[in-house]
C-alpha positions in Angstrom: -22.4 -10.3 3.0 -23.2 -7.1 1.1 -20.3 -5.7 -0.9 -18.6 -2.7 0.5 -19.2 0.1 -2.0 -17.5 2.7 0.1 -14.1 1.6 -1.3 -13.8 0.0 -4.8 -11.0 -2.3 -6.1 -10.4 -3.3 -9.7 -7.6 -4.6 -11.8 -6.7 -2.8 -15.0 -4.4 -5.3 -16.6 -1.0 -4.7 -14.8 -2.4 -2.0 -12.4 -4.5 -2.3 -9.3 -6.9 0.6 -8.8 -8.4 1.8 -5.5 -11.3 4.3 -5.5 -12.4 5.9 -2.3 -16.1 6.1 -2.9 -17.9 8.1 -0.2 -18.1 11.5 -1.9 -21.0 12.8 0.2 -18.9 12.2 3.3 -15.8 13.7 1.6 -14.5 10.1 1.3 -13.9 9.9 5.1 -12.4 6.5 6.0 -14.3 3.9 8.0 -13.0 0.8 9.8 -14.2 -1.4 7.0 -12.4 0.7 4.4 -9.1 0.5 6.3 -9.4 -3.3 6.8 -10.3 -3.8 3.1 -7.3 -1.7 2.0 -4.9 -3.7 4.1 -6.2 -7.0 2.8 -6.1 -6.0 -0.8 -2.6 -4.6 -0.7 -1.3 -7.8 0.7 -2.9 -9.7 -2.2 -1.5 -7.3 -4.8 2.0 -7.5 -3.3 2.0 -11.3 -3.9 0.5 -11.0 -7.4 3.4 -11.0 -10.0 1.0 -9.6 -12.7 0.4 -6.4 -10.7 3.1 -3.8 -11.5 1.7 -1.1 -9.3 -1.4 0.6 -7.7 -3.3 3.8 -8.4 -5.3 5.3 -5.6 -8.0 7.8 -6.5 -11.2 9.2 -5.1 -14.8 9.8 -6.3 -16.6 13.2 -6.2 -13.9 15.7 -6.9 -14.1 18.0 -3.8 -12.1 15.7 -1.5 -9.6 13.0 -2.0 -10.1 12.0 1.7 -11.1 14.3 4.6 -9.7 11.8 7.2 -11.4 9.3 9.4 -15.1 9.1 10.1 -15.1 11.1 13.3 -18.9 11.1 13.6 -18.8 7.3 14.0 -16.1 7.7 16.7 -18.4 10.0 18.6 -21.3 7.6 18.4 -19.1 4.7 19.7 -17.9 6.9 22.5 -21.4 7.9 23.5 -22.2 4.1 23.5 -19.2 3.4 25.7 -17.6 1.3 22.9 -14.0 2.3 23.2 -12.9 -1.1 22.1 -14.2 -0.5 18.6 -12.5 2.9 18.5 -9.2 1.2 19.4 -9.8 -1.5 16.7 -10.2 1.2 14.1 -7.1 3.0 15.1 -5.0 -0.2 15.3 -6.2 -1.2 11.8 -5.6 2.3 10.4 -2.0 2.5 11.8 -1.2 -1.0 10.6 -2.3 0.0 7.1 0.0 3.1 7.3 2.8 0.7 8.0 1.7 -1.8 5.4 1.7 0.9 2.8 5.2 2.1 3.8 6.5 -1.5 3.4 4.6 -2.0 0.1 7.4 -2.2 -2.5 5.5 -1.8 -5.8 4.8 1.6 -7.3 1.9 3.3 -5.5 0.5 6.4 -7.2 -2.0 8.5 -5.2 -3.9 10.9 -7.5 -4.9 13.7 -5.1 -7.0 16.4 -6.6 -8.9 17.8 -3.6 -8.8 17.9 0.2 -6.4 15.5 1.9 -6.4 15.5 5.7 -5.7 13.2 8.6 -6.5 9.6 7.7 -6.4 10.5 4.0 -2.8 11.5 4.4 -2.1 8.2 6.1 -3.5 6.1 3.1 -1.5 8.1 0.5 1.7 9.6 2.0 3.6 6.4 2.5 3.3 5.3 -1.1 6.0 5.8 -3.6 4.4 8.6 -5.6 2.0 11.4 -4.5 0.5 13.4 -7.4 -1.2 16.8 -6.6 -3.8 18.2 -8.9 -4.8 21.8 -9.1 -7.4 21.4 -6.3 -5.0 19.7 -3.9 -5.3 21.0 -0.3 -3.4 19.4 2.6 -3.9 19.8 6.4 -3.4 18.1 9.7 -6.0 19.9 11.7 -6.4 17.5 14.6 -5.5 20.0 17.4 -8.6 21.9 16.4 -10.8 19.0 17.5 -9.1 18.2 20.7 -6.8 15.5 19.3 -3.2 15.4 18.0 -1.6 14.9 14.5 -1.5 11.2 14.1 -1.2 8.6 11.2 2.6 9.0 11.6 2.7 12.8 11.8 5.2 12.4 14.7 7.5 11.0 12.0 6.7 13.0 8.9 5.9 16.4 10.2 9.0 16.5 12.4 11.1 15.8 9.3 9.8 18.7 7.2 12.2 21.6 6.5 13.0 23.7 9.5 10.1 24.4 11.8 7.4 24.1 9.1 6.1 20.8 10.6 5.6 22.4 13.9 3.9 25.4 12.2 1.5 23.0 10.4 0.9 20.9 13.6 0.0 23.9 15.8 -2.0 26.0 13.4 -3.7 23.1 11.5 -3.5 25.4 8.5 -4.3 24.2 4.9 -1.6 24.4 2.3 -1.8 24.1 -1.5 0.1 22.0 -4.1 3.0 24.5 -4.4 3.6 24.4 -0.7 3.3 20.6 -0.5 5.7 20.1 -3.4 8.3 22.4 -1.8 8.0 20.4 1.4 8.2 17.0 -0.3 4.7 16.0 0.7 3.9 15.4 -2.9 6.3 14.1 -5.6 4.6 15.5 -8.7 2.1 18.2 -9.7 0.0 17.0 -12.6 -3.3 18.4 -13.9 -6.3 16.0 -13.5 -6.8 15.9 -17.2 -3.7 13.7 -17.5 -5.0 11.1 -15.0 -6.6 8.9 -17.6 -3.3 8.7 -19.5 -1.5 7.7 -16.2 -4.1 5.0 -15.7 -3.6 3.7 -19.3 0.2 3.7 -19.1 0.4 2.0 -15.7 -2.0 -0.7 -17.0 0.8 -1.5 -19.4 3.5 -1.3 -16.7 5.2 1.7 -18.2 8.1 2.8 -15.9 6.4 5.0 -13.4 9.1 7.6 -12.8 9.6 8.6 -16.4 5.8 8.6 -16.9 5.0 11.0 -14.1 8.0 13.2 -14.8 6.7 13.7 -18.3 3.4 15.1 -17.0 4.8 17.1 -14.1 4.4 20.9 -14.2 6.0 23.4 -11.9 3.3 24.4 -9.4 4.6 27.9 -9.0 5.8 29.9 -6.0 5.3 28.5 -2.5 4.1 30.8 0.3 5.7 28.6 2.9 9.0 28.5 1.1 8.9 32.3 0.9 8.2 32.6 4.6 10.5 29.8 5.6 13.2 31.9 7.4 10.5 33.7 9.4 8.6 30.5 10.3 11.9 29.0 11.5 12.6 32.1 13.6 9.1 32.5 15.1 8.5 28.7 15.8 12.0 28.1 17.2 10.9 28.0 20.8 11.0 25.8 23.9 7.2 25.7 24.4 3.9 26.6 22.8 3.6 29.6 25.1 7.0 30.8 23.8 5.9 30.4 20.2 2.8 32.5 20.9 5.1 35.1 22.6 7.2 35.3 19.5 4.2 35.7 17.3 2.6 38.3 19.5 5.9 40.3 19.6 6.4 40.3 15.8 6.5 43.7 14.0 7.1 44.8 10.4 6.2 42.9 7.3 5.3 39.7 9.1 3.2 41.3 11.9 -0.2 40.6 10.3 0.7 37.0 9.4 2.1 36.4 12.9 -1.1 37.8 14.5 -3.3 35.6 12.4 -1.2 32.5 13.1 -1.4 33.3 16.9 -5.1 33.7 16.7 -5.4 30.3 14.9 -3.4 28.6 17.5 -5.4 30.1 20.4 -8.6 28.4 19.0 -7.1 25.0 19.4 -7.1 22.5 22.3 -4.4 23.5 24.8 -3.8 19.8 25.5 -3.7 18.9 21.8 -1.2 21.8 21.2 1.1 20.7 24.0 1.0 17.0 22.8 1.7 18.1 19.3 4.6 20.3 20.4 6.1 17.3 22.2 5.6 15.1 19.2 7.7 17.4 17.1 10.5 17.2 19.6 10.5 13.4 19.8 9.8 12.6 16.2 13.3 13.0 14.6 14.6 10.3 16.9 11.9 7.8 15.9 11.3 5.5 12.9 7.9 5.4 11.3 6.8 2.2 13.0 8.0 3.5 16.4 6.1 6.7 15.8 2.9 4.9 15.0 3.1 2.7 18.0 3.7 5.8 20.2 0.7 7.5 18.6 -1.5 4.5 19.5 -0.5 5.0 23.1 -1.2 8.7 22.9 -4.6 8.0 21.3 -5.5 5.6 24.0 -5.0 8.4 26.6 -7.2 10.8 24.6 -10.0 8.1 24.4 -9.9 7.9 28.2 -10.8 11.5 28.4 -13.4 13.8 26.9 -11.3 16.4 25.0 -11.4 14.8 21.6 -15.1 14.1 21.8 -15.8 17.6 22.9 -14.0 18.8 19.9 -16.0 16.5 17.6 -19.2 17.7 19.3 -18.4 21.4 18.7 -17.2 20.8 15.1 -19.8 18.4 13.6 -22.5 17.4 16.1 -23.8 20.6 17.5 -21.7 22.7 15.0 -21.5 25.6 17.5 -17.7 25.9 17.0 -17.4 26.6 20.7 -15.6 23.7 22.3 -15.2 23.7 26.1 -11.6 22.7 26.4 -10.4 21.2 29.7 -7.9 22.3 30.8 -9.0 25.6 29.3 -5.6 27.3 29.1 -2.0 26.3 28.1 -0.8 27.3 31.6 -3.1 24.7 33.2 -1.7 21.9 31.1 1.3 20.7 33.1 4.4 18.9 31.9 3.3 15.9 34.0 0.0 15.8 32.1 1.8 15.7 28.8 4.4 13.1 29.9 1.5 10.8 30.9 0.3 10.8 27.2 3.7 9.6 26.1 4.2 6.9 28.8 4.2 3.2 27.7 0.9 1.6 28.0 0.5 -0.6 31.0 -1.2 -3.3 28.9 -0.8 -4.4 25.3 -0.3 -1.6 22.9 0.0 -1.7 19.1 2.5 -4.1 17.7 2.9 -3.4 14.0 3.7 -6.3 11.6 5.5 -6.0 8.2 3.3 -8.3 6.1 5.9 -8.5 3.4 8.8 -9.7 5.5 10.1 -13.0 4.5 
């Protein structure tokens, strides 16, 4: 069997090193990459010589742009939903494996991190943002919903910032991410070789990263936090839009732009995401991932997600034909059906480190 060069593993003395190695594809994750990650982490967990793990990426522009959605589209066109489900089951299992992984895990993120890239980094112990760090959960823009545990982590962000990010799909920088706790440190990429060297010698990770951390500066989200909370405190997506449309004064331009962003998204995706943020605070991560697998199954039974992929990366016309086409046409009963338990076997996560 040919070696998988899309993801590289090495051992630097006491440190395991993962490199996402698909720079031309913005390091988008494939099924094989998720499966390889999960297998390698289980081995490193049992190896007493391994102190911790560094995750990095090749290419510079993107840490990881998410999952390989072009492959999903091709499988869907071929009628191969089983392979899509296998990918998502493997991906969510690795999210849970990483959360349960007890050794230091340092993700060096100096570029775009979205969707599946968030899932392979967020649940580690340390998340380091470089100057080029950019975070987004833009799934509602392609007819899907924020997954990889976003039901759990976005709903726990301060105030209504998680709902704001879920509905707009907007990109935030290192200062915003640090203020929200999405990253633990902000460190210039020029220091990454020193981090590698120190962790290879098992130097204590907390003191090491604290020594390199630099204040990322003012956060736009933190500055707007009170207004975001006010505008996004609503009982529905329609009410959020009403609040944004009615805004006047200093926040009027910002509110109009946010409303315009939201109106480009999938009405179904928006309402699913809104419901996720209501349910998320009551769920643990594993429960959220298992719920998301059920939601994903429902999306795979329809065409919304694949229409979003078509418009974004296949035909690239940026003109998805959402169905239903308006928020008003998406009923409460439709959304409840996404969250209902699966009639057959769903995802059953396993903690591989439980003894």
